[in-house]
PAPA-274208 format. One record per atom (N, C-alpha, C): residue number from 1; residue in three letters; atom name; x, y, z. Coordinates in steps of 0.1 Angstrom, whole numbers, plus 5000, padded with zeros to 4 digits. Layout:
residues N
R|tilo|miba|tike|x|y|z
R|NUM|ALA|CA|X|Y|Z
...
***
This chain:
residues 117
R|tilo|miba|tike|x|y|z
R|1|MET|N|1693|6037|9231
R|1|MET|CA|1698|6041|9244
R|1|MET|C|1712|6035|9246
R|2|ASN|N|1722|6043|9249
R|2|ASN|CA|1736|6038|9250
R|2|ASN|C|1740|6028|9239
R|3|GLY|N|1735|6032|9226
R|3|GLY|CA|1739|6024|9215
R|3|GLY|C|1730|6012|9212
R|4|THR|N|1720|6009|9220
R|4|THR|CA|1710|5999|9218
R|4|THR|C|1698|6005|9212
R|5|GLU|N|1693|6000|9200
R|5|GLU|CA|1681|6005|9194
R|5|GLU|C|1669|5998|9198
R|6|PHE|N|1658|6005|9201
R|6|PHE|CA|1645|6000|9204
R|6|PHE|C|1635|6005|9194
R|7|ALA|N|1627|5995|9190
R|7|ALA|CA|1616|5999|9180
R|7|ALA|C|1604|6005|9187
R|8|VAL|N|1599|6016|9183
R|8|VAL|CA|1587|6022|9188
R|8|VAL|C|1575|6015|9182
R|9|THR|N|1567|6009|9191
R|9|THR|CA|1555|6002|9187
R|9|THR|C|1542|6009|9190
R|10|LEU|N|1543|6019|9198
R|10|LEU|CA|1531|6027|9202
R|10|LEU|C|1536|6041|9204
R|11|LEU|N|1529|6051|9198
R|11|LEU|CA|1532|6065|9200
R|11|LEU|C|1520|6073|9202
R|12|ASN|N|1519|6079|9214
R|12|ASN|CA|1508|6088|9217
R|12|ASN|C|1512|6103|9217
R|13|ARG|N|1505|6111|9210
R|13|ARG|CA|1506|6126|9212
R|13|ARG|C|1496|6130|9221
R|14|CYS|N|1500|6135|9233
R|14|CYS|CA|1491|6138|9244
R|14|CYS|C|1488|6153|9244
R|15|ILE|N|1477|6157|9250
R|15|ILE|CA|1474|6171|9253
R|15|ILE|C|1485|6176|9262
R|16|PRO|N|1492|6187|9258
R|16|PRO|CA|1503|6192|9267
R|16|PRO|C|1498|6197|9280
R|17|PHE|N|1507|6196|9290
R|17|PHE|CA|1504|6201|9304
R|17|PHE|C|1499|6215|9303
R|18|GLY|N|1505|6223|9295
R|18|GLY|CA|1502|6238|9294
R|18|GLY|C|1490|6241|9285
R|19|GLY|N|1483|6230|9280
R|19|GLY|CA|1472|6233|9272
R|19|GLY|C|1475|6230|9257
R|20|GLU|N|1465|6229|9249
R|20|GLU|CA|1467|6226|9235
R|20|GLU|C|1469|6239|9227
R|21|ASP|N|1482|6243|9226
R|21|ASP|CA|1485|6256|9219
R|21|ASP|C|1491|6254|9205
R|22|GLY|N|1493|6242|9201
R|22|GLY|CA|1498|6239|9188
R|22|GLY|C|1513|6240|9187
R|23|GLN|N|1520|6246|9197
R|23|GLN|CA|1534|6247|9197
R|23|GLN|C|1541|6236|9206
R|24|THR|N|1536|6234|9218
R|24|THR|CA|1541|6224|9227
R|24|THR|C|1537|6210|9223
R|25|ILE|N|1546|6201|9222
R|25|ILE|CA|1543|6187|9219
R|25|ILE|C|1546|6178|9230
R|26|ASP|N|1537|6169|9234
R|26|ASP|CA|1539|6159|9244
R|26|ASP|C|1538|6145|9238
R|27|LEU|N|1549|6138|9237
R|27|LEU|CA|1549|6125|9231
R|27|LEU|C|1553|6115|9242
R|28|GLN|N|1545|6104|9242
R|28|GLN|CA|1548|6092|9250
R|28|GLN|C|1550|6080|9240
R|29|THR|N|1562|6076|9239
R|29|THR|CA|1565|6065|9230
R|29|THR|C|1568|6052|9238
R|30|LEU|N|1564|6041|9233
R|30|LEU|CA|1565|6029|9240
R|30|LEU|C|1571|6018|9231
R|31|ALA|N|1581|6011|9236
R|31|ALA|CA|1587|6000|9229
R|31|ALA|C|1581|5987|9235
R|32|GLN|N|1569|5984|9231
R|32|GLN|CA|1562|5973|9237
R|32|GLN|C|1570|5960|9234
R|33|GLY|N|1569|5951|9244
R|33|GLY|CA|1577|5939|9243
R|33|GLY|C|1592|5941|9247
R|34|GLN|N|1596|5953|9246
R|34|GLN|CA|1610|5956|9250
R|34|GLN|C|1610|5964|9263
R|35|GLY|N|1598|5968|9267
R|35|GLY|CA|1597|5974|9281
R|35|GLY|C|1602|5988|9283
R|36|GLY|N|1604|5995|9273
R|36|GLY|CA|1610|6009|9275
R|36|GLY|C|1600|6020|9271
R|37|GLU|N|1601|6031|9278
R|37|GLU|CA|1592|6042|9275
R|37|GLU|C|1601|6055|9274
R|38|LEU|N|1599|6063|9264
R|38|LEU|CA|1606|6075|9262
R|38|LEU|C|1595|6086|9262
R|39|PHE|N|1597|6096|9270
R|39|PHE|CA|1588|6108|9270
R|39|PHE|C|1595|6120|9265
R|40|LEU|N|1589|6127|9255
R|40|LEU|CA|1594|6139|9250
R|40|LEU|C|1583|6150|9252
R|41|TYR|N|1587|6161|9258
R|41|TYR|CA|1578|6172|9261
R|41|TYR|C|1584|6185|9257
R|42|GLY|N|1577|6194|9250
R|42|GLY|CA|1582|6207|9247
R|42|GLY|C|1582|6211|9233
R|43|THR|N|1592|6219|9229
R|43|THR|CA|1594|6223|9215
R|43|THR|C|1608|6219|9211
R|44|ALA|N|1611|6222|9198
R|44|ALA|CA|1625|6219|9194
R|44|ALA|C|1635|6227|9202
R|45|ASP|N|1631|6238|9207
R|45|ASP|CA|1641|6247|9214
R|45|ASP|C|1641|6245|9229
R|46|SER|N|1630|6239|9235
R|46|SER|CA|1629|6237|9249
R|46|SER|C|1623|6223|9251
R|47|VAL|N|1631|6213|9255
R|47|VAL|CA|1626|6200|9255
R|47|VAL|C|1629|6193|9269
R|48|GLU|N|1620|6185|9274
R|48|GLU|CA|1623|6177|9285
R|48|GLU|C|1622|6162|9280
R|49|VAL|N|1632|6154|9284
R|49|VAL|CA|1632|6140|9280
R|49|VAL|C|1634|6131|9292
R|50|SER|N|1627|6120|9292
R|50|SER|CA|1629|6110|9302
R|50|SER|C|1627|6096|9296
R|51|VAL|N|1634|6086|9302
R|51|VAL|CA|1634|6072|9298
R|51|VAL|C|1631|6064|9310
R|52|GLN|N|1622|6055|9310
R|52|GLN|CA|1619|6046|9321
R|52|GLN|C|1613|6033|9316
R|53|GLY|N|1612|6024|9326
R|53|GLY|CA|1605|6011|9322
R|53|GLY|C|1614|5999|9324
R|54|ASN|N|1609|5987|9319
R|54|ASN|CA|1616|5975|9321
R|54|ASN|C|1630|5975|9315
R|55|THR|N|1631|5981|9303
R|55|THR|CA|1644|5982|9297
R|55|THR|C|1654|5988|9306
R|56|VAL|N|1650|5999|9313
R|56|VAL|CA|1659|6005|9322
R|56|VAL|C|1661|5996|9334
R|57|ASP|N|1651|5989|9339
R|57|ASP|CA|1652|5980|9350
R|57|ASP|C|1663|5970|9348
R|58|GLU|N|1662|5963|9336
R|58|GLU|CA|1671|5953|9333
R|58|GLU|C|1685|5958|9332
R|59|MET|N|1687|5970|9326
R|59|MET|CA|1700|5975|9324
R|59|MET|C|1706|5982|9336
R|60|TYR|N|1697|5989|9343
R|60|TYR|CA|1703|5998|9354
R|60|TYR|C|1696|5996|9367
R|61|GLY|N|1685|5988|9369
R|61|GLY|CA|1677|5988|9381
R|61|GLY|C|1665|5997|9379
R|62|SER|N|1657|5999|9389
R|62|SER|CA|1645|6007|9388
R|62|SER|C|1648|6021|9389
R|63|ILE|N|1651|6028|9377
R|63|ILE|CA|1656|6041|9377
R|63|ILE|C|1649|6049|9366
R|64|ALA|N|1646|6061|9368
R|64|ALA|CA|1641|6070|9357
R|64|ALA|C|1652|6080|9353
R|65|PHE|N|1655|6081|9341
R|65|PHE|CA|1666|6090|9336
R|65|PHE|C|1659|6102|9329
R|66|THR|N|1664|6114|9333
R|66|THR|CA|1658|6126|9328
R|66|THR|C|1668|6137|9323
R|67|ALA|N|1663|6145|9314
R|67|ALA|CA|1671|6158|9310
R|67|ALA|C|1660|6168|9309
R|68|ASP|N|1661|6179|9315
R|68|ASP|CA|1651|6190|9314
R|68|ASP|C|1657|6203|9317
R|69|PRO|N|1649|6214|9316
R|69|PRO|CA|1655|6227|9317
R|69|PRO|C|1660|6231|9331
R|70|PHE|N|1658|6222|9341
R|70|PHE|CA|1662|6224|9355
R|70|PHE|C|1676|6219|9357
R|71|ASP|N|1684|6217|9347
R|71|ASP|CA|1698|6213|9348
R|71|ASP|C|1700|6198|9352
R|72|THR|N|1691|6189|9349
R|72|THR|CA|1694|6175|9351
R|72|THR|C|1696|6169|9337
R|73|GLY|N|1708|6165|9334
R|73|GLY|CA|1711|6160|9321
R|73|GLY|C|1714|6171|9311
R|74|GLU|N|1716|6167|9298
R|74|GLU|CA|1719|6177|9288
R|74|GLU|C|1713|6173|9275
R|75|ILE|N|1706|6183|9268
R|75|ILE|CA|1701|6181|9255
R|75|ILE|C|1712|6185|9245
R|76|GLN|N|1717|6176|9237
R|76|GLN|CA|1727|6179|9227
R|76|GLN|C|1720|6185|9214
R|77|GLU|N|1709|6179|9211
R|77|GLU|CA|1703|6183|9198
R|77|GLU|C|1688|6180|9199
R|78|SER|N|1680|6189|9193
R|78|SER|CA|1666|6186|9192
R|78|SER|C|1660|6194|9180
R|79|SER|N|1653|6187|9171
R|79|SER|CA|1649|6193|9159
R|79|SER|C|1635|6188|9155
R|80|ILE|N|1626|6197|9152
R|80|ILE|CA|1613|6193|9147
R|80|ILE|C|1612|6197|9132
R|81|ASP|N|1610|6188|9123
R|81|ASP|CA|1609|6191|9109
R|81|ASP|C|1597|6184|9103
R|82|GLY|N|1586|6191|9101
R|82|GLY|CA|1574|6186|9097
R|82|GLY|C|1568|6177|9107
R|83|ASP|N|1567|6164|9104
R|83|ASP|CA|1561|6154|9113
R|83|ASP|C|1571|6145|9120
R|84|ARG|N|1584|6149|9120
R|84|ARG|CA|1594|6141|9127
R|84|ARG|C|1601|6150|9138
R|85|TRP|N|1604|6143|9149
R|85|TRP|CA|1612|6149|9160
R|85|TRP|C|1624|6141|9162
R|86|THR|N|1636|6147|9160
R|86|THR|CA|1648|6140|9162
R|86|THR|C|1657|6147|9172
R|87|GLY|N|1666|6140|9179
R|87|GLY|CA|1674|6146|9188
R|87|GLY|C|1683|6136|9196
R|88|SER|N|1691|6142|9205
R|88|SER|CA|1699|6134|9213
R|88|SER|C|1701|6141|9227
R|89|ALA|N|1704|6133|9237
R|89|ALA|CA|1705|6139|9250
R|89|ALA|C|1713|6129|9259
R|90|THR|N|1720|6135|9269
R|90|THR|CA|1726|6127|9280
R|90|THR|C|1716|6128|9292
R|91|LEU|N|1711|6117|9297
R|91|LEU|CA|1701|6117|9307
R|91|LEU|C|1708|6113|9321
R|92|ASN|N|1705|6120|9331
R|92|ASN|CA|1710|6117|9344
R|92|ASN|C|1699|6109|9352
R|93|ASP|N|1704|6100|9360
R|93|ASP|CA|1695|6092|9369
R|93|ASP|C|1688|6102|9379
R|94|ALA|N|1675|6101|9379
R|94|ALA|CA|1667|6110|9388
R|94|ALA|C|1670|6107|9403
R|95|PHE|N|1675|6096|9406
R|95|PHE|CA|1678|6093|9420
R|95|PHE|C|1693|6094|9423
R|96|ASP|N|1701|6097|9413
R|96|ASP|CA|1715|6100|9415
R|96|ASP|C|1723|6087|9420
R|97|VAL|N|1719|6076|9415
R|97|VAL|CA|1726|6063|9419
R|97|VAL|C|1732|6056|9407
R|98|ALA|N|1730|6060|9395
R|98|ALA|CA|1736|6053|9383
R|98|ALA|C|1742|6064|9374
R|99|GLU|N|1751|6058|9365
R|99|GLU|CA|1758|6067|9356
R|99|GLU|C|1748|6072|9346
R|100|PRO|N|1750|6084|9340
R|100|PRO|CA|1741|6089|9329
R|100|PRO|C|1741|6080|9317
R|101|VAL|N|1730|6081|9310
R|101|VAL|CA|1728|6073|9298
R|101|VAL|C|1726|6083|9286
R|102|SER|N|1730|6078|9274
R|102|SER|CA|1729|6086|9262
R|102|SER|C|1717|6080|9254
R|103|VAL|N|1708|6089|9249
R|103|VAL|CA|1697|6085|9242
R|103|VAL|C|1695|6094|9229
R|104|THR|N|1692|6088|9218
R|104|THR|CA|1688|6095|9206
R|104|THR|C|1674|6091|9202
R|105|TRP|N|1667|6100|9195
R|105|TRP|CA|1654|6096|9191
R|105|TRP|C|1651|6102|9177
R|106|ASP|N|1642|6095|9170
R|106|ASP|CA|1638|6099|9156
R|106|ASP|C|1624|6093|9155
R|107|VAL|N|1614|6101|9159
R|107|VAL|CA|1600|6096|9159
R|107|VAL|C|1591|6105|9151
R|108|MET|N|1580|6099|9146
R|108|MET|CA|1569|6106|9139
R|108|MET|C|1561|6113|9149
R|109|ILE|N|1556|6125|9146
R|109|ILE|CA|1546|6132|9154
R|109|ILE|C|1532|6130|9149
R|110|PRO|N|1524|6123|9156
R|110|PRO|CA|1510|6120|9151
R|110|PRO|C|1502|6133|9150
R|111|ASP|N|1493|6133|9141
R|111|ASP|CA|1484|6145|9140
R|111|ASP|C|1474|6145|9151
R|112|GLU|N|1469|6133|9155
R|112|GLU|CA|1458|6132|9165
R|112|GLU|C|1464|6135|9179
R|113|ILE|N|1457|6144|9187
R|113|ILE|CA|1461|6147|9200
R|113|ILE|C|1451|6140|9210
R|114|ARG|N|1456|6132|9219
R|114|ARG|CA|1448|6124|9228
R|114|ARG|C|1449|6130|9243
R|115|ASP|N|1439|6127|9250
R|115|ASP|CA|1439|6129|9265
R|115|ASP|C|1446|6118|9272
R|116|CYS|N|1458|6119|9276
R|116|CYS|CA|1466|6108|9282
R|116|CYS|C|1465|6109|9297
R|117|SER|N|1457|6117|9303
R|117|SER|CA|1457|6119|9318
R|117|SER|C|1450|6107|9324
***
């Protein structure tokens, strides 16, 4: 995020909001001990991204940053290749009080799908 790299220590593949159709992927990644969470939802062509947690608190205050199909932020790249999801986005502050942040990701997509509700 903004040039700072965070190690993913926990990665959950959750049942997508729209049901388990095999196409939509819902990932919740956590940088434990670093306090950051990255949420990826969608497909390579249609993705919603958000970042929140203590990492954001320390850097920007208590703010959630998002990019989604509703015109908040911008997805520059998103690609799913086998079991990896890579991409980059500019995320806007959901409360419109902070400057946008840049985020890139390169995560493994677990085979197991969990109920994260």
